[in-house]
N, C-alpha and C positions, 0 to 999 in steps of 0.2 A: 505436497501441496494439494493434490487431488482430494485426499481425505478431508483436509481442512475446508476446501471449497464445498464439498458435498454435505458436510455436517459441522458447520462452524460453531454451533452451540456446545458441542462436545469439548471444544478447546477454550471456552470462556475462562479467563483467569489462569490459564495454563501456559507455561513457557514453551514456545515453539521456535523453530527456525525454518525458513523457507528460501529456496533459490528462485528468484523472480527476475523478469525483464521489465524495466520501466517503460511505460508507453506514454505517460503524460503526468505533469505536476499540476495540481490545482490548489487554490488557496481560498479560504473563506473571505479574504479581502479583495479577491480578484474574480476568479472564474467560478466560484462556488459559494453557495449560501449554507452556513453551518453555525451551530451554536456551541461547537466544541471549544474547549480552552486551548487545544492545540489545533491551529488553523491551517496547517499544510499537510496535504495528502498526496500520495503517489498512486496512480492507477497502474496496476501491474498485471502481468500474466505469468503463470508458471512457465519455466524454461521449456518444457515439453508439450505445452498445451495452450496455444494462443486463444482458444475459444473461451477460456475461463478468466474471469476478472477478479482480482483480489486487491482491496484497498490497503494501503500502508499509511497509517497515521504517524507523522513525524513527532515522536515524543522524546527526542534526544535532548537532554538537558543542556548540553554544551553549545546550543545554538542550532538553528535549522540547517538541514542538509541541502545540497544542491545537486541532485541527480538529474541526468539528462535522459531524454527518450532514447531507448536502445541500451542503456546501461544494464549490465548483468549484476544484480546485487544479492547478497545473502543477508536476510533480515532475521535478527534475533529479537524476540519480543513476546508479548502476551496476546493470546487470542481474545477478541472482544465481540464475538457473535457476528451479526449482520449490521450493516450501517447504510444509510441512504445519503448519498451525496447529490447535490444539484449542480450540474455543470454542463458545459457544451453551449452551443449557440443560443439555445432557448432555455437554458438552465433546467433541463429536464431531470427528473429524479432517476437515479440509478442505485439499485440496492445490490450489495455484494458482501462477502465475508471481509472482515477487517482485522488487521493485526496492529497493535500498538508497538511501534519499533523503539526498542531501548538501545540497540546497537545495529549498525549496518556496515557491512564490508562490501566495498566495490571491487568486483572482480575485473581486473584489467586484462584484456585479450593481448596475446603476444603480438608484437609489432605495432602497437598503437601508442 
């Protein structure tokens, strides 16, 4: 995840998988302004580095996903460079690397 974060252009149109922690879900119809055909995004951080932000665009064909903050997910998809999302209280722009998710596995912790 760190290499993807530092050089996202190297992964454009390449298949990757990342283990991430969901911090927030945003939607172009709610908390974010976007022109993407896929309007749901997850703001995530790598498992071992909460200082890095990676966007996950929900491109799963069988319907949108519903991951919650704190979920540990493994994302399989295609890198798409950097992307700017407008979210938060004032819809401020935030730019981070983005992956187009084709498949996501939710890792359930023991005892939950």
